[in-house]
N, C-alpha and C positions, 0 to 999 in steps of 0.2 A: 278132705272129707265130703261126703256128698249129705244134702241134708233134702228129705222130704217132706213136706209140710201135709200131715194127714188132715186134719181140722180139728173143731172144736166139740167137745164130748164132756155130759155129766161126769162128775169126777169117778165115779163108779164104774163108767166105761172107760174112763182113762185109766185107770188103775188095771183094768182087766187086758186092756191094750199091751198095756207096760208089760204084765206077766208074762202074756203070749209072746211079745214081741222080743224084747230083752237079754241080750247075748245069742238070740238064734241063728242059726242056718250059718252059713261058710263067712256071708258079710258079716257077721258080728255086730248086729245093730245096736245101736246106742239110743234108748228112748228116753225124750225129755218131754215132760209136762207139768205144769204148774196150775194155780187157779187164779183165774182171771175174773174181772165182770163179765156175765153172760154166758161163762163154761170152760173148761181147760181145754188149752190147746196142747194137743201133741202134735212133734215132731221124731221123726225117724232119721237118726245119721248112721253114717257107715265110714271107714277109713279103707275097705275095698276100694278100689281102683273101677269105676264104673258110672254110669250115666245115672242121672236122678230117674230118669224113664226105667231102667234097671232096678234098681231101688222100689220103685212105686209097683212093678213086676213082683218081685220076690215078697214086700210087706201085704201084697192083699193075695198071695198064695200061700205066704204061710199061716194070715189068719183065715182064712178057707178052708187051712187044711185041721186047725185047731178046734171047729167046730165039732 
């Protein structure tokens, strides 16, 4: 499993990212987020065999396409 840490966001933004990415693309993203002091950390994982860089690129492409 390859995991990419996206960063820390507000609860509303973390939920929007979850809705935009979870289960999407051929990589079938698994988005995890939780409430922590200082924000909500968001991580994106995939069971697809690829590098962290490839996951990051597909995450950014998918988010940009959803605007």
